[in-house]
C-alpha positions, -999 to 999 in steps of 0.1 A, spaced: -502 382 -7 -519 415 -15 -499 431 13 -467 419 -3 -478 433 -37 -485 467 -21 -452 467 -3 -432 460 -35 -451 483 -58 -479 460 -69 -512 476 -74 -542 470 -51 -576 477 -64 -584 513 -59 -549 521 -45 -531 553 -55 -494 551 -65 -472 570 -41 -452 600 -53 -415 596 -57 -395 620 -35 -361 614 -51 -347 597 -82 -332 563 -75 -304 564 -100 -295 601 -94 -262 616 -105 -236 603 -80 -209 628 -72 -220 654 -97 -205 634 -126 -206 652 -159 -201 637 -194 -182 657 -220 -215 660 -240 -232 676 -210 -203 700 -205 -207 713 -241 -245 712 -238 -245 684 -264 -247 709 -293 -220 711 -319 -205 745 -322 -213 757 -287 -177 755 -275 -155 779 -294 -126 760 -308 -107 791 -321 -98 800 -285 -84 766 -276 -51 753 -286 -50 724 -311 -27 695 -305 -13 668 -327 -9 665 -365 -38 673 -388 -54 644 -407 -48 661 -440 -13 676 -442 -20 708 -461 11 723 -443 34 700 -463 37 699 -501 29 665 -517 60 647 -529 63 642 -567 68 605 -562 50 590 -532 67 561 -514 48 529 -508 53 532 -470 41 569 -469 6 568 -454 4 606 -451 -27 622 -467 -16 653 -485 -52 662 -496 -51 644 -529 -69 612 -515 -106 608 -519 -130 608 -490 -157 581 -483 -182 598 -505 -158 598 -534 -151 561 -528 -188 551 -527 -199 575 -555 -169 580 -578 -171 606 -605 -169 597 -642 -135 612 -642 -123 589 -614 -136 559 -632 -115 569 -662 -84 573 -639 -82 611 -643 -71 632 -614 -74 669 -606 -38 673 -617 -48 661 -652 -74 689 -655 -50 716 -643 -21 707 -664 -12 733 -690 -18 720 -725 -13 732 -761 -40 744 -784 -39 712 -804 -41 690 -773 -72 709 -760 -87 708 -795 -82 670 -795 -98 666 -761 -129 686 -770 -132 673 -806 -158 648 -798 -181 675 -786 -186 688 -821 -174 724 -814 -171 745 -845 -137 761 -852 -152 796 -847 -166 786 -813 -133 769 -803 -113 800 -811 -137 822 -791 -135 799 -760 -97 796 -764 -93 834 -763 -115 836 -732 -95 807 -715 -62 825 -724 -75 857 -708 -82 839 -675 -45 834 -669 -20 863 -669 5 842 -688 -21 830 -713 -18 794 -703 -47 771 -708 -57 739 -691 -87 716 -695 -102 732 -664 -98 768 -676 -112 758 -710 -143 742 -695 -148 773 -673 -145 796 -703 -171 774 -722 -196 778 -693 -190 816 -691 
């Protein structure tokens, strides 16, 4: 029985394991995976030199329609990603979109939106002037007003 163990790789007392001369499950036929071809490192294969095929996931090449049809599954870039679905912003929970922040509004509308912040009339006038100066036509949105408040 000790001879059988030695023959099939079992250890005898004091025996030295033989060295392997070749790998049993070696690469048959020089098969390469796609990961081994690109060295399994992202960015190693230049994509700018290769032609891209198909339609992009986010269709930035097409303008988003004003009214989106129920059967239109095209992502025009206005849909949220997974992070936005898992961790929605306070604006999303209040059903506000980016379009709401970029819409041009009158001085009274902006004043009404920011009234709860307790901005003095003097401070509001100063920020309003800066926000008007950010646009060549003097148009102000909630986004431009917020940017002017920060700066």
